[in-house]
C-alpha positions in Angstrom: 12.4 14.5 -88.3 15.7 12.6 -88.2 14.5 10.6 -85.2 11.3 9.6 -87.1 13.3 8.5 -90.1 15.7 6.5 -87.9 12.7 4.8 -86.1 11.0 3.9 -89.4 14.2 2.6 -91.0 15.0 0.5 -87.9 11.4 -0.9 -87.8 11.6 -2.0 -91.4 15.0 -3.6 -91.0 14.0 -5.5 -87.9 10.7 -6.6 -89.5 12.6 -7.9 -92.6 15.2 -9.8 -90.5 12.5 -11.4 -88.3 10.3 -12.4 -91.1 13.3 -14.1 -92.9 14.1 -15.9 -89.6 10.6 -17.3 -89.3 9.9 -17.9 -93.1 12.9 -19.6 -94.5 12.9 -19.6 -98.3 16.1 -21.5 -99.1 17.8 -24.7 -98.2 21.6 -24.9 -97.6 22.7 -28.5 -98.2 26.0 -30.3 -97.4 26.4 -34.0 -98.1 28.8 -36.4 -96.5 29.6 -39.5 -98.6 29.6 -42.6 -96.4 29.5 -44.9 -99.4 32.4 -46.8 -101.0 31.7 -45.0 -104.3 32.5 -41.5 -105.6 29.5 -39.2 -105.7 29.6 -36.9 -108.8 26.4 -34.9 -108.2 23.2 -34.4 -106.4 20.1 -33.4 -108.4 16.6 -32.4 -107.4 13.9 -34.3 -109.3 10.2 -33.4 -109.2 7.9 -36.0 -107.8 6.5 -36.7 -111.3 10.0 -36.9 -112.7 9.3 -34.1 -115.3 11.9 -31.7 -114.0 15.5 -32.3 -112.9 18.0 -29.7 -111.8 21.6 -30.2 -110.7 22.1 -28.9 -107.1 25.5 -30.1 -105.9 28.0 -30.5 -108.7 31.0 -31.5 -106.5 32.9 -34.7 -106.8 32.7 -36.2 -103.4 35.1 -39.1 -102.7 34.2 -41.7 -100.0 34.4 -40.3 -96.5 34.5 -36.6 -97.7 31.9 -33.8 -97.6 30.6 -31.5 -100.3 30.7 -27.8 -100.2 27.5 -26.1 -98.8 25.2 -25.2 -101.7 22.1 -23.1 -101.3 18.9 -23.5 -103.4 15.2 -22.5 -103.3 14.0 -26.1 -102.8 11.3 -25.9 -100.1 8.9 -28.9 -100.2 9.1 -32.6 -101.0 11.3 -33.8 -103.9 13.0 -36.8 -105.2 16.8 -36.5 -104.9 19.1 -38.2 -107.4 22.6 -39.0 -106.4 25.0 -39.7 -109.3 28.0 -41.9 -108.5 30.7 -43.9 -110.1 32.2 -47.2 -109.0 35.9 -47.6 -108.9 37.3 -49.1 -112.1 34.1 -48.4 -114.1 33.3 -45.6 -116.5 29.5 -45.7 -116.1 27.6 -43.2 -114.0 24.9 -44.8 -111.8 22.0 -42.9 -110.2 20.4 -43.7 -106.9 17.0 -42.0 -106.3 15.8 -41.1 -102.8 12.0 -40.6 -103.1 9.9 -38.0 -101.4 12.6 -36.3 -99.3 11.2 -33.3 -97.4 13.3 -30.2 -97.5 12.0 -27.7 -94.9 14.4 -24.8 -95.3 17.5 -23.8 -93.4 20.6 -25.8 -93.2 20.6 -29.5 -93.8 23.5 -31.8 -93.3 22.9 -35.2 -94.9 24.8 -38.4 -94.8 24.5 -40.7 -97.8 25.3 -44.3 -97.1 25.0 -47.7 -98.8 25.2 -51.2 -97.2 24.5 -54.4 -98.9 22.7 -52.6 -101.8 20.5 -50.5 -99.4 20.9 -46.8 -99.7 20.0 -44.2 -97.1 19.8 -40.4 -97.0 19.9 -39.3 -93.4 19.3 -35.7 -92.7 20.9 -34.3 -89.5 
């Protein structure tokens, strides 16, 4: 009886681990700031702009990385990056449209050159 219980328990544990491995339900995001500005947050914005949720709340100085933050954001979303320019009190927002988040770990570099912004997932 103990062997049967052990086999059933082991089966369910392995099945759960394997299904989680193949069906990822969360995204872990870390952002590196390659801009000359200080990033003060990253938000997920629905494609129709009716919903916005803060995701990364770190202040990320130029050249630095955020902490790794997990969220249940599987799919295609607009991402809003809030930033401040040195010597200004206003917060600006750059929107990256239709970014695909497939689950798992994502490392992204946010950069700006001559007014053109990029969100490169690695």
